[in-house]
VEXDREN-2710 file (C-alpha; in Angstrom, 1 decimal):
% VEXDREN-2710
k/r/px/py/pz
1/MET/0.0/0.0/0.0
2/ASP/1.5/3.4/-1.0
3/ILE/1.0/6.5/1.1
4/PHE/-1.9/7.8/-1.0
5/GLU/-3.9/4.6/-0.5
6/ALA/-3.0/4.6/3.2
7/GLN/-4.2/8.3/3.5
8/GLU/-7.5/7.3/2.0
9/ARG/-7.9/4.2/4.2
10/ILE/-7.0/6.1/7.3
11/ALA/-9.7/8.7/6.6
12/ILE/-12.3/6.0/6.0
13/LEU/-11.5/4.1/9.2
14/THR/-11.3/7.4/11.2
15/GLU/-14.7/8.3/10.1
16/GLU/-16.2/4.9/10.7
17/LEU/-14.6/4.5/14.2
18/ASN/-15.7/8.0/15.3
19/ARG/-19.3/7.2/14.2
20/HIS/-19.3/3.9/16.0
21/ASN/-17.7/5.4/19.1
22/TYR/-20.5/8.0/19.1
23/LEU/-23.2/5.4/18.7
24/TYR/-21.8/3.2/21.5
25/TYR/-20.7/5.9/24.2
26/VAL/-23.1/8.7/23.6
27/LYS/-26.3/7.1/22.0
28/ALA/-25.8/3.7/23.8
29/ALA/-26.9/2.1/20.5
30/PRO/-24.1/0.2/18.9
31/VAL/-24.6/-1.3/15.4
32/ILE/-21.4/-3.4/15.2
33/SER/-19.8/-6.0/17.6
34/ASP/-16.9/-5.1/19.9
35/TYR/-14.8/-7.5/17.9
36/ASP/-15.5/-5.7/14.6
37/PHE/-14.7/-2.4/16.3
38/ASP/-11.4/-3.6/17.7
39/MET/-10.4/-5.0/14.3
40/LYS/-10.9/-1.7/12.6
41/LEU/-9.0/0.0/15.4
42/LYS/-6.0/-2.4/15.0
43/GLU/-6.0/-1.8/11.3
44/LEU/-5.8/1.9/12.0
45/GLU/-3.1/1.5/14.5
46/ALA/-1.0/-0.5/12.1
47/LEU/-1.5/2.0/9.3
48/GLU/-0.4/4.9/11.6
49/LYS/2.6/2.9/12.7
50/GLU/3.6/2.2/9.1
51/PHE/2.9/5.8/8.0
52/PRO/3.5/8.0/11.1
53/GLN/3.4/11.2/9.1
54/LEU/-0.3/10.5/8.6
55/ALA/-1.1/10.0/12.3
56/ASP/-3.7/12.6/13.5
57/PRO/-3.5/13.9/17.2
58/ASN/-7.3/13.4/17.3
59/SER/-7.2/9.9/15.8
60/PRO/-9.5/7.2/17.4
61/THR/-6.4/5.4/18.4
62/LYS/-5.7/8.1/21.0
63/ARG/-8.8/6.9/22.9
64/VAL/-6.6/4.1/24.4
65/GLY/-4.0/6.5/25.7
66/GLY/-0.2/6.0/25.7
67/ASP/1.1/9.5/26.0
68/ILE/3.3/10.2/29.2
69/THR/3.0/13.8/30.6
70/LYS/5.7/14.6/33.2
71/LYS/4.2/18.0/33.9
72/PHE/0.9/19.5/32.7
73/PRO/1.3/23.0/31.0
74/VAL/-0.7/25.8/32.4
75/ALA/-3.2/27.3/29.9
76/GLU/-5.3/30.4/30.4
77/HIS/-9.1/30.2/29.9
78/ARG/-10.5/32.3/27.2
79/PHE/-13.6/32.8/29.4
80/PRO/-13.3/32.6/33.2
81/MET/-14.5/29.3/34.8
82/LEU/-16.5/30.7/37.6
83/SER/-18.1/28.7/40.4
84/LEU/-21.8/28.9/41.4
85/ASP/-23.4/30.1/44.5
86/ASN/-24.9/27.2/46.5
87/THR/-27.9/26.9/48.6
88/TYR/-29.7/24.2/50.6
89/ASN/-32.7/26.4/51.3
90/GLU/-35.7/26.8/49.1
91/GLU/-36.4/30.3/50.5
92/GLU/-33.1/31.4/49.1
93/LEU/-34.3/30.1/45.7
94/PHE/-37.3/32.3/46.0
95/ASP/-34.9/35.2/46.7
96/PHE/-32.8/34.3/43.7
97/ASP/-35.9/34.3/41.5
98/ARG/-37.1/37.6/42.9
99/ARG/-33.7/39.4/42.3
100/VAL/-33.7/38.0/38.7
101/ARG/-37.2/39.2/38.0
102/GLU/-36.7/42.6/39.6
103/THR/-33.4/43.2/37.7
104/LEU/-35.0/42.1/34.3
105/GLN/-38.5/43.6/35.1
106/GLU/-40.1/40.4/34.0
107/VAL/-43.2/38.7/35.6
108/GLU/-42.0/35.1/34.9
109/ILE/-38.5/33.8/33.8
110/GLU/-37.7/30.7/31.7
111/TYR/-35.1/28.7/33.5
112/VAL/-33.1/25.5/32.6
113/CYS/-32.8/22.9/35.4
114/GLU/-30.0/20.5/35.1
115/LEU/-28.7/17.7/37.4
116/LYS/-25.5/18.9/39.1
117/ILE/-23.0/16.1/38.3
118/ASP/-20.4/15.4/40.9
119/GLY/-17.2/15.3/39.0
120/ALA/-14.4/17.5/37.6
121/ALA/-15.2/20.6/35.5
122/ILE/-13.5/20.8/32.1
123/SER/-13.2/23.4/29.3
124/LEU/-13.0/21.9/25.8
125/LEU/-11.8/24.2/23.0
126/TYR/-12.8/23.3/19.5
127/GLU/-11.3/24.9/16.4
128/LYS/-12.9/24.2/12.9
129/GLY/-14.7/21.2/14.4
130/ARG/-11.7/19.6/16.1
131/LEU/-10.7/19.4/19.8
132/VAL/-7.5/21.3/20.2
133/ARG/-7.4/21.8/24.0
134/ALA/-8.8/20.6/27.3
135/VAL/-8.2/22.5/30.5
136/THR/-9.1/21.9/34.2
137/ARG/-10.9/24.7/36.2
138/GLY/-7.7/25.5/38.1
139/ASP/-8.1/28.9/39.8
140/GLY/-10.8/29.9/37.3
141/THR/-8.4/32.0/35.3
142/LYS/-5.8/29.3/34.5
143/GLY/-5.9/25.5/34.6
144/ASP/-3.9/22.4/33.6
145/ASP/-3.8/21.5/29.9
146/ILE/-4.7/17.8/30.1
147/THR/-5.7/17.3/26.4
148/ALA/-3.9/13.9/26.1
149/ASN/-5.8/12.5/29.0
150/VAL/-9.2/14.0/27.9
151/ARG/-8.8/12.4/24.5
152/THR/-9.2/9.0/26.2
153/VAL/-12.8/10.0/27.4
154/ASN/-15.0/8.3/24.8
155/SER/-18.0/10.4/25.2
156/ILE/-16.0/13.6/24.3
157/PRO/-15.9/14.0/20.5
158/LEU/-12.4/14.6/19.1
159/THR/-14.0/15.7/15.6
160/LEU/-17.4/17.1/15.4
161/MET/-20.3/15.6/13.4
162/GLY/-22.6/17.5/11.1
163/SER/-21.9/21.2/10.3
164/GLY/-22.7/24.7/11.4
165/TRP/-20.4/24.9/14.4
166/PRO/-18.5/28.2/15.0
167/ASP/-14.9/28.1/13.8
168/LEU/-13.7/28.6/17.5
169/PHE/-15.8/27.9/20.5
170/GLU/-15.7/26.3/24.0
171/MET/-17.9/23.6/25.5
172/ARG/-17.9/23.4/29.3
173/GLY/-18.6/20.0/30.9
174/GLU/-18.2/17.7/33.9
175/ILE/-16.0/14.7/33.6
176/PHE/-17.2/12.0/36.0
177/MET/-16.6/8.4/37.1
178/PRO/-19.7/6.2/36.7
179/SER/-20.8/4.6/39.8
180/PRO/-20.5/1.0/38.4
181/VAL/-16.8/1.8/37.4
182/PHE/-16.1/3.3/40.8
183/LEU/-17.6/0.4/42.7
184/ALA/-15.6/-2.1/40.4
185/ILE/-12.3/-0.4/41.0
186/ASN/-12.9/-0.4/44.7
187/GLU/-13.9/-4.1/44.7
188/ALA/-10.8/-4.9/42.9
189/ILE/-8.7/-2.9/45.4
190/ARG/-10.5/-4.5/48.3
191/ALA/-10.1/-8.1/47.1
192/GLU/-6.4/-7.5/46.6
193/LEU/-5.9/-6.0/50.1
194/GLU/-8.1/-8.6/51.8
195/ASP/-6.0/-11.3/50.0
196/LYS/-3.0/-9.6/51.6
197/GLY/-4.5/-9.7/55.1
198/LEU/-5.2/-6.1/55.7
199/HIS/-7.8/-5.1/58.4
200/GLU/-10.9/-3.1/57.4
201/ASP/-9.7/0.3/58.6
202/GLU/-6.4/-0.1/56.6
203/ILE/-8.4/-1.3/53.6
204/THR/-10.7/1.7/53.8
205/ASP/-7.6/4.1/53.8
206/LYS/-6.6/2.7/50.4
207/LEU/-9.9/2.7/48.8
208/LEU/-11.0/5.5/46.4
209/LYS/-13.0/7.8/48.6
210/ASN/-15.7/9.0/46.3
211/PRO/-16.3/9.2/42.4
212/ARG/-15.8/12.9/42.4
213/ASN/-12.2/12.7/43.9
214/ALA/-11.5/9.6/41.8
215/ALA/-12.4/11.5/38.5
216/ALA/-10.3/14.5/39.5
217/GLY/-7.3/12.3/40.5
218/THR/-7.5/10.2/37.4
219/LEU/-7.4/13.3/35.1
220/LYS/-4.2/14.3/36.7
221/GLN/-2.4/11.0/36.1
222/GLN/0.7/11.3/34.0
223/ASP/0.0/8.2/31.9
224/SER/-2.9/8.6/29.6
225/LYS/-3.2/4.8/29.2
226/ALA/-4.0/4.6/33.0
227/VAL/-6.7/7.3/32.4
228/ALA/-8.2/5.4/29.7
229/ALA/-8.5/2.3/31.9
230/ARG/-10.6/4.3/34.3
231/LYS/-13.5/4.6/31.8
232/LEU/-14.4/8.2/32.6
233/ASP/-17.5/9.9/31.1
234/CYS/-18.5/13.4/30.4
235/PHE/-21.7/15.4/30.1
236/VAL/-21.4/19.0/28.6
237/TYR/-23.5/21.7/30.1
238/GLY/-22.6/25.0/28.3
239/MET/-21.4/26.6/25.0
240/LEU/-19.2/29.7/24.9
241/GLY/-17.9/31.8/22.0
242/ASP/-19.0/34.1/19.2
243/ASN/-21.5/33.3/16.4
244/LEU/-23.3/30.6/18.5
245/PRO/-26.2/29.0/16.6
246/PHE/-28.9/30.1/19.1
247/SER/-29.5/33.0/21.5
248/SER/-30.5/30.7/24.4
249/HIS/-28.7/28.2/26.6
250/PHE/-31.1/25.2/26.1
251/GLU/-31.3/25.4/22.4
252/ASN/-27.5/25.4/22.1
253/LEU/-27.3/22.6/24.5
254/GLU/-29.6/20.6/22.2
255/GLN/-27.6/21.6/19.1
256/SER/-24.3/20.4/20.8
257/ALA/-25.8/16.9/20.9
258/VAL/-26.3/17.0/17.1
259/TRP/-22.6/17.7/16.8
260/GLY/-21.8/14.6/18.9
261/PHE/-21.6/15.9/22.4
262/LYS/-23.2/13.9/25.3
263/ILE/-25.7/16.0/27.2
264/ASN/-27.6/14.9/30.3
265/PRO/-31.0/13.7/29.0
266/PHE/-32.8/15.0/32.1
267/ALA/-32.1/18.7/31.6
268/ARG/-35.4/20.5/31.4
269/ARG/-36.6/24.0/30.4
270/VAL/-39.1/25.3/32.9
271/LYS/-41.4/28.4/33.5
272/GLY/-40.9/30.2/36.8
273/ILE/-39.7/29.2/40.3
274/SER/-42.7/26.8/41.0
275/GLU/-41.5/24.6/38.1
276/VAL/-38.0/24.8/39.4
277/LEU/-39.1/23.5/42.8
278/HIS/-41.1/20.8/41.2
279/PHE/-38.0/19.6/39.3
280/ILE/-35.9/19.7/42.6
281/HIS/-38.4/17.7/44.5
282/GLU/-38.8/15.2/41.6
283/TRP/-35.1/14.4/41.7
284/GLU/-34.5/14.4/45.4
285/THR/-35.0/10.6/45.4
286/ARG/-34.9/9.8/41.8
287/ARG/-31.2/10.7/41.5
288/ASN/-30.4/7.6/43.5
289/THR/-31.5/5.4/40.6
290/LEU/-28.8/6.9/38.3
291/ASP/-25.4/5.2/37.6
292/TYR/-23.5/8.5/38.4
293/GLU/-23.3/10.8/41.4
294/THR/-25.3/14.0/41.7
295/ASP/-25.5/16.3/44.5
296/GLY/-28.0/18.9/43.5
297/ILE/-29.7/20.9/40.8
298/VAL/-28.2/23.8/38.7
299/ILE/-30.7/26.5/37.8
300/LYS/-29.8/28.9/34.9
301/VAL/-31.6/31.7/33.2
302/ASN/-32.1/30.4/29.7
303/ASN/-32.0/33.7/27.6
304/TYR/-28.5/34.9/26.8
305/GLY/-29.5/38.5/26.7
306/PHE/-31.1/38.2/30.1
307/GLN/-27.8/36.5/31.3
308/ARG/-25.8/39.6/30.0
309/SER/-28.1/42.0/31.8
310/LEU/-27.8/40.1/35.1
311/GLY/-24.0/39.9/34.8
312/PHE/-21.6/38.4/37.4
313/THR/-20.2/39.0/40.8
314/ALA/-16.4/38.5/41.3
315/LYS/-16.9/34.8/41.9
316/SER/-20.1/33.6/40.2
317/PRO/-22.8/34.5/37.6
318/ARG/-26.0/36.2/38.9
319/TRP/-28.0/34.4/36.3
320/ALA/-27.4/30.9/37.8
321/THR/-27.4/29.1/41.2
322/ALA/-27.1/25.6/42.5
323/PHE/-29.5/23.9/45.0
324/LYS/-27.7/21.2/46.9
325/TYR/-29.4/18.3/48.6
326/LYS/-28.6/17.7/52.2
327/PRO/-26.7/14.4/52.9
328/GLN/-29.2/11.5/53.1
329/ASN/-30.0/10.1/56.5
330/GLU/-31.7/6.7/57.1
331/ALA/-32.6/4.8/60.3
332/THR/-31.5/1.2/60.8
333/VAL/-30.7/-1.3/63.6
334/LEU/-27.4/-1.7/65.3
335/LEU/-26.6/-5.5/65.2
336/SER/-23.2/-5.4/66.9
337/VAL/-19.9/-3.6/67.3
338/SER/-16.7/-5.1/66.1
339/TYR/-13.1/-4.0/66.7
340/GLN/-10.1/-3.8/64.5
341/VAL/-6.4/-3.5/65.4
342/GLY/-4.2/-1.3/63.2
343/ARG/-0.4/-1.1/62.6
344/THR/0.1/1.3/65.6
345/GLY/-2.0/-0.8/67.8
346/ALA/-4.9/1.5/67.7
347/VAL/-8.2/-0.2/68.2
348/THR/-11.0/1.1/66.0
349/PRO/-14.7/0.3/66.6
350/VAL/-17.0/-0.4/63.6
351/ALA/-20.8/-0.6/63.9
352/ASN/-22.3/-3.5/62.0
353/LEU/-25.8/-2.7/60.8
354/LYS/-29.0/-4.2/59.5
355/PRO/-28.5/-3.5/55.8
356/VAL/-30.1/-0.3/54.7
357/GLN/-30.4/1.5/51.4
358/LEU/-28.7/4.8/51.5
359/ALA/-27.9/7.1/48.6
360/GLY/-28.4/4.3/46.2
361/THR/-26.1/1.8/47.9
362/THR/-26.6/-0.9/50.6
363/VAL/-24.9/0.1/53.9
364/LYS/-23.9/-2.6/56.3
365/ARG/-21.2/-0.9/58.4
366/ALA/-20.6/2.6/59.8
367/SER/-17.6/4.2/61.5
368/LEU/-17.7/4.8/65.2
369/HIS/-14.1/6.2/65.4
370/ASN/-13.4/5.8/69.1
371/ALA/-14.7/5.2/72.6
372/ASP/-15.7/8.8/73.0
373/ILE/-18.1/8.6/70.1
374/ILE/-19.7/5.6/71.4
375/SER/-20.2/7.4/74.7
376/GLN/-21.5/10.6/73.2
377/LEU/-24.1/8.6/71.1
378/ASP/-25.1/6.8/74.3
379/LEU/-25.2/3.7/72.2
380/HIS/-27.1/0.6/73.4
381/GLU/-27.3/-2.9/71.9
382/GLY/-30.0/-3.2/69.3
383/ASP/-30.5/0.6/69.0
384/THR/-32.2/2.2/66.1
385/VAL/-29.6/4.5/64.7
386/PHE/-29.5/7.3/62.1
387/VAL/-26.8/6.7/59.4
388/GLU/-25.6/9.5/57.1
389/LYS/-23.5/9.1/54.0
390/GLY/-22.0/12.4/52.7
391/GLY/-20.2/11.0/49.6
392/GLU/-17.6/9.0/51.5
393/ILE/-17.0/5.2/51.5
394/ILE/-17.7/4.6/55.2
395/PRO/-21.0/6.2/56.5
396/LYS/-21.3/7.5/60.0
397/ILE/-23.8/7.2/62.8
398/THR/-25.2/10.6/63.6
399/GLY/-27.7/9.8/66.3
400/VAL/-29.9/7.3/68.1
401/ASP/-33.7/7.1/68.1
402/ILE/-34.1/6.6/71.9
403/SER/-37.9/6.3/71.5
404/LYS/-37.3/2.8/69.9
405/ARG/-34.8/1.5/72.4
406/GLN/-35.8/-1.9/73.8
407/PRO/-36.4/-2.2/77.6
408/GLY/-33.3/-3.5/79.4
409/ALA/-31.0/-2.8/76.5
410/LYS/-27.4/-2.8/77.6
411/PRO/-25.1/0.1/76.9
412/VAL/-22.3/-0.5/74.4
413/HIS/-18.9/-0.3/76.3
414/PHE/-15.6/-0.2/74.6
415/ILE/-13.7/-3.4/74.9
416/GLN/-10.9/-3.6/77.6
417/ASN/-8.7/-6.2/76.0
418/CYS/-7.3/-6.6/72.4
419/PRO/-9.6/-8.6/70.2
420/GLU/-6.5/-10.3/68.6
421/CYS/-4.1/-11.1/71.4
422/GLN/-6.3/-10.4/74.6
423/THR/-3.7/-8.0/76.0
424/ALA/-5.3/-5.3/78.2
425/LEU/-5.7/-2.1/76.2
426/VAL/-4.2/1.2/77.3
427/ARG/-5.3/4.8/76.7
428/ALA/-2.8/7.6/77.1
429/GLU/-4.0/10.7/79.0
430/GLY/-5.7/13.2/76.5
431/GLU/-6.0/10.8/73.7
432/ALA/-9.2/9.5/72.1
433/ALA/-7.9/6.0/71.0
434/TYR/-7.2/2.9/72.9
435/TYR/-4.0/0.9/71.9
436/CYS/-2.8/-2.6/72.3
437/PRO/0.6/-2.3/73.9
438/ASN/1.7/-5.8/72.8
439/GLU/3.8/-4.5/69.9
440/LYS/6.1/-7.5/69.7
441/GLY/3.4/-10.2/70.1
442/CYS/0.1/-9.0/68.5
443/PRO/-0.1/-10.4/65.0
444/PRO/-1.9/-7.5/63.2
445/ILE/0.6/-5.0/64.9
446/ILE/3.6/-7.0/63.7
447/LEU/2.2/-7.4/60.2
448/GLY/1.1/-3.8/60.0
449/LYS/4.6/-2.5/61.0
450/LEU/6.2/-4.7/58.2
451/ILE/3.6/-3.4/55.7
452/HIS/4.5/0.1/56.7
453/PHE/8.2/-0.5/56.6
454/VAL/8.1/-1.8/52.9
455/SER/5.5/0.9/51.8
456/LYS/6.2/3.3/49.0
457/LYS/6.8/6.4/51.2
458/ALA/9.1/4.4/53.4
459/LEU/11.6/1.7/52.1
460/ASP/9.5/1.2/48.8
461/ILE/10.1/-2.5/48.6
462/ASN/7.3/-3.0/45.9
463/THR/8.1/-6.7/45.5
464/LEU/6.9/-7.5/48.9
465/GLY/3.1/-7.3/49.1
466/GLU/1.1/-7.9/52.3
467/LYS/0.2/-11.5/51.3
468/THR/4.0/-12.3/51.0
469/LEU/4.8/-10.7/54.3
470/GLU/2.0/-12.7/55.9
471/GLU/3.4/-15.9/54.4
472/LEU/6.9/-15.0/55.6
473/LEU/5.7/-14.3/59.1
474/LYS/3.6/-17.6/59.3
475/SER/6.7/-19.6/58.0
476/GLY/8.8/-18.1/60.8
477/PHE/11.3/-16.6/58.3
478/ILE/10.9/-13.0/59.5
479/LYS/9.8/-11.5/62.8
480/ASN/10.8/-7.9/62.2
481/PRO/12.1/-5.6/59.4
482/ALA/15.8/-6.5/60.0
483/ASP/15.0/-10.1/59.1
484/LEU/14.2/-9.2/55.6
485/TYR/17.9/-8.5/54.9
486/ILE/18.9/-12.0/55.7
487/LEU/16.1/-13.7/53.8
488/ARG/17.4/-16.4/51.4
489/ALA/16.0/-17.4/48.1
490/GLU/15.5/-21.0/49.2
491/GLN/13.2/-19.8/52.1
492/VAL/11.0/-17.9/49.6
493/LEU/10.9/-21.0/47.3
494/SER/9.8/-23.2/50.1
495/MET/6.5/-21.3/50.3
496/GLU/3.6/-22.4/48.2
497/GLY/3.2/-20.7/44.9
498/TYR/6.6/-18.9/44.8
499/LYS/9.0/-19.6/41.9
500/GLU/12.5/-18.6/41.1
501/LEU/11.5/-15.3/39.4
502/SER/9.4/-14.3/42.4
503/ALA/12.3/-15.0/44.8
504/LYS/14.7/-13.1/42.6
505/ASN/12.4/-10.1/42.4
506/ILE/11.8/-10.1/46.2
507/LEU/15.5/-10.2/47.1
508/GLU/16.4/-7.5/44.4
509/GLY/13.7/-5.3/45.9
510/ILE/15.1/-5.7/49.4
511/GLU/18.6/-5.0/48.1
512/ALA/17.5/-1.9/46.3
513/SER/16.0/-0.5/49.5
514/LYS/19.4/-0.1/51.0
515/SER/19.7/3.2/48.9
516/ILE/16.5/4.7/50.5
517/PRO/17.5/7.9/52.3
518/PHE/17.7/8.3/56.1
519/GLU/14.6/10.3/56.5
520/ARG/12.4/7.6/54.8
521/VAL/14.1/4.9/56.7
522/LEU/13.2/6.8/59.9
523/PHE/9.6/7.1/58.8
524/GLY/9.6/3.4/58.0
525/LEU/10.6/2.4/61.6
526/GLY/7.0/3.3/62.6
527/ILE/7.8/5.4/65.7
528/ARG/4.5/6.7/67.1
529/TYR/3.7/10.2/66.0
530/VAL/6.6/10.3/63.6
531/GLY/5.0/10.8/60.2
532/GLU/6.7/11.8/56.9
533/THR/7.2/15.5/57.9
534/VAL/8.4/14.8/61.4
535/ALA/10.8/12.1/60.2
536/LYS/12.3/14.6/57.7
537/LYS/12.6/17.4/60.4
538/LEU/14.4/14.9/62.8
539/ALA/16.7/13.6/60.1
540/PHE/17.6/17.1/59.0
541/ALA/18.2/18.2/62.6
542/PHE/20.4/15.3/63.8
543/HIS/21.9/14.0/60.5
544/ASN/22.4/10.4/61.7
545/LEU/21.1/7.5/63.8
546/GLU/23.8/8.0/66.6
547/ALA/23.0/11.6/67.2
548/LEU/19.2/11.1/67.1
549/SER/19.2/8.1/69.5
550/ALA/21.4/9.9/72.0
551/ALA/19.3/13.1/72.0
552/GLY/17.5/14.1/75.2
553/ILE/13.8/15.1/75.4
554/GLU/14.6/18.8/75.5
555/GLU/17.0/18.6/72.6
556/LEU/14.4/16.7/70.6
557/ALA/11.6/19.1/71.5
558/SER/13.8/22.1/70.5
559/VAL/13.5/21.0/66.9
560/GLU/11.1/23.0/64.9
561/GLU/7.5/21.5/65.1
562/ILE/8.7/18.7/67.4
563/GLY/6.7/19.1/70.6
564/ILE/7.1/17.4/73.9
565/ARG/4.7/14.5/73.0
566/ILE/6.6/13.6/69.9
567/ALA/10.0/14.0/71.7
568/GLU/8.9/11.7/74.5
569/SER/7.7/9.1/72.0
570/VAL/11.0/9.2/70.2
571/LYS/13.0/9.0/73.3
572/GLU/10.9/6.1/74.6
573/TRP/11.3/4.3/71.3
574/PHE/15.1/4.6/71.3
575/GLY/15.2/3.8/75.0
576/ASN/13.9/0.3/74.1
577/GLU/16.9/-2.1/73.8
578/GLU/15.0/-4.2/71.2
579/ASN/14.5/-1.1/69.0
580/ARG/18.1/-0.1/69.3
581/LEU/19.2/-3.6/68.3
582/LEU/16.8/-3.5/65.4
583/CYS/18.4/-0.2/64.1
584/GLN/22.0/-1.6/64.6
585/ARG/21.1/-4.7/62.6
586/LEU/19.5/-2.7/59.8
587/LYS/22.6/-0.5/59.6
588/SER/24.9/-3.4/59.6
589/TYR/22.9/-4.8/56.5
590/GLY/23.6/-1.5/54.7
591/VAL/20.4/0.4/55.3
592/GLN/20.9/4.2/55.3
593/PHE/21.0/5.9/58.8
594/THR/23.0/8.9/57.8
595/LEU/21.5/12.0/56.0
596/ASP/22.8/12.9/52.5
597/GLU/24.4/16.3/53.3
598/SER/23.5/17.6/49.9
599/LYS/19.8/17.7/51.0
600/LEU/20.7/20.4/53.5
601/GLN/21.3/23.0/50.7
602/LYS/18.3/25.3/50.2
603/MET/17.2/26.8/46.9
604/SER/16.8/30.2/48.6
605/THR/15.8/31.8/51.9
606/LYS/13.0/33.8/50.3
607/LEU/10.4/32.2/52.6
608/GLU/12.7/32.1/55.7
609/GLY/10.5/32.3/58.9
610/LYS/7.2/32.1/57.0
611/THR/4.6/29.5/57.8
612/PHE/2.1/28.2/55.2
613/VAL/-1.1/26.2/55.4
614/ILE/-2.0/24.5/52.1
615/SER/-5.6/23.8/51.2
616/GLY/-7.4/23.0/48.0
617/VAL/-6.6/21.5/44.5
618/PHE/-3.6/23.0/42.6
619/SER/-3.1/23.2/38.8
620/ARG/0.7/23.5/38.5
621/VAL/2.1/21.2/41.1
622/SER/0.8/18.7/43.7
623/ARG/0.4/19.6/47.4
624/ASP/3.4/17.5/48.4
625/GLU/5.4/19.3/45.8
626/LEU/4.3/22.7/47.2
627/LYS/5.4/21.5/50.7
628/LYS/8.8/20.6/49.3
629/ILE/9.2/24.0/47.5
630/ILE/8.2/25.8/50.7
631/GLU/10.9/23.9/52.7
632/GLN/13.6/24.4/49.9
633/ASN/13.0/28.1/50.1
634/GLY/13.3/28.3/53.9
635/GLY/9.7/28.3/54.9
636/LYS/7.6/25.6/56.7
637/SER/4.1/24.2/56.1
638/THR/1.7/23.1/58.9
639/SER/-1.8/21.5/58.8
640/GLY/-3.9/24.0/60.7
641/VAL/-4.5/27.7/60.5
642/THR/-3.3/29.6/63.7
643/LYS/-2.4/33.1/64.6
644/LYS/1.2/32.0/63.7
645/THR/0.3/31.3/60.1
646/ASP/1.6/33.7/57.6
647/TYR/-0.3/32.6/54.6
648/LEU/-3.1/30.2/53.6
649/LEU/-2.1/28.9/50.2
650/ALA/-5.4/28.2/48.7
651/GLY/-6.1/26.3/45.5
652/ASP/-9.3/25.4/43.9
653/LYS/-12.1/24.5/46.5
654/PRO/-10.0/25.1/49.6
655/GLY/-11.4/23.9/52.9
656/PRO/-14.2/26.3/54.0
657/ASP/-13.3/25.9/57.7
658/LYS/-9.7/26.8/56.9
659/VAL/-10.7/29.9/54.8
660/LYS/-13.1/31.0/57.5
661/LYS/-10.5/30.7/60.2
662/ALA/-8.0/32.5/58.1
663/GLU/-10.3/35.4/57.5
664/SER/-11.1/35.6/61.2
665/LEU/-7.4/35.7/62.2
666/GLY/-6.5/38.1/59.4
667/VAL/-4.3/35.5/57.7
668/PRO/-4.0/36.5/53.9
669/LEU/-5.0/34.0/51.3
670/LEU/-2.4/33.4/48.6
671/SER/-3.2/32.0/45.2
672/GLU/-1.0/29.4/43.4
673/ASP/0.3/32.0/41.0
674/SER/0.8/34.5/43.7
675/PHE/2.9/32.0/45.6
676/PHE/5.2/31.3/42.6
677/ALA/5.5/35.1/42.1
678/LEU/6.6/35.4/45.8
679/ILE/9.6/33.0/45.2
680/GLY/10.3/34.5/41.8
681/GLN/9.2/31.5/39.7
END
């Protein structure tokens, strides 16, 4: 086949695949089998490989991903991506309608009601009918250019159908993770972690928290192939630009469907506020039947001329608002309370419930957090409890219906002994949690410490999964982290299901961990209260194991952000002979216990003495990277806003409590762009 024949065939295949993709993902009405579709796609891939000069950035082959993005470029929005005012109150909707009518001097307004999809906002720029750029909301003015990732979302057209579209225009939409996809991913994660022996609280920590966060996190992945595997979807909800086909929002929304966009089929044009309220009431429970998450209704003035007359505030349009439903609350019966032991020995109570439907899912468990919560709820056996699910995986009990309490029902008391090893539990003064003190003999604590030691943020031995560690423990080959470094291949091979390649990978992973820096090794030791940040502070303050283990409480507490409680915990840990022996063994096997002195060099002292609190989602770098940049420029980052905080570094959707506290204390809010300007980047 010559290049001209290839060009013609590529054009035919591209047109056919785009049409079949639209029929399958947008119209849900496929006309060919998956096999036939895959065969056409493979043929196109082969032609593009043979004739790379003919490959199109918007080719259907880009749907499967493959591009690696090390850093997303920042792009400026042609039109600001503003947020909407929210209300949970119908009275405020009447006020909204009154303000609109008074401003426009109209008796009745035509509105458009749309389901508020719980996902990640996206701006899609089309030029001459082709997708040229996809940008996240960011700070509303600028966002991340994630075009490569968005091309993998099958419901977003790469090339428009039909004709009549403006030469240059934007579609605004919401990319979301369908509920069945979200549940399937979490089921796969749960199955893997249960197979590795993790307890419920540890499994919960590793699950995707909700579809909204899962969608936003997926779009920021660097490998577009991984994005494609997540099967994201998208509804568009608005058109922006010059020379739009119609002068009203709803008509343009309908026209976008003709061009190949996926619009929500339940959007409705209504007359007046009474019909708006009817729509809101209709969908309060009906939304639970959908296979995607919604948290409210968006109400927009339909006529563009009216929208222009109403205008905008600094943050939001005056012609639109969002009514948000309150978190759902259902009553069910408490069957029992079970207890789980974590890595630190902390014992977590979990309420086992009579199954109840809540927000479209069956709820069987709810978090009780600690003994104080049980006491505050005045929980009794067999109580009828109210359960709330506000978008998270584990629901919570918000109250008890005392009127339904059975006569003679016994109060629920927190257990006194560890459910795993029967050791008497302890509770430090001023703490909420009870702990099992049997660190050397309680099976879940031992396994949990090993899991923590090999985790990615610690020694990063990714060839050692939880299941393998459990097998090594049961076989008696290891009892603590140091034993890993004397593990032999024949020991691994003696365990059922492990072959030579597995043994080789495990031992190579252990050997590679000897190059992990001191601060991560210190974190991996699992000293109570010593998280990533504290471990780094201690490593940078004392430089090596000998100096750290010899330091007194006052010397430890003098380190920035290391209070008495942490200092006492570190001193107690190193005061234990078994722990000191563990460190000496690890050091003798080649594990790093001395700080790399080059890490003490700072990029600058521009933030010297400045304290930052970071909140929200950022478009240029991750929150962890921001913390690193702050430290490299002489500043420090803390978790809570206090009068000692110099700046609240606020991204998109910062925590409202942190913003409120910052405002009350006079702490200035700093945008991402302003922060980088501050350090001269």
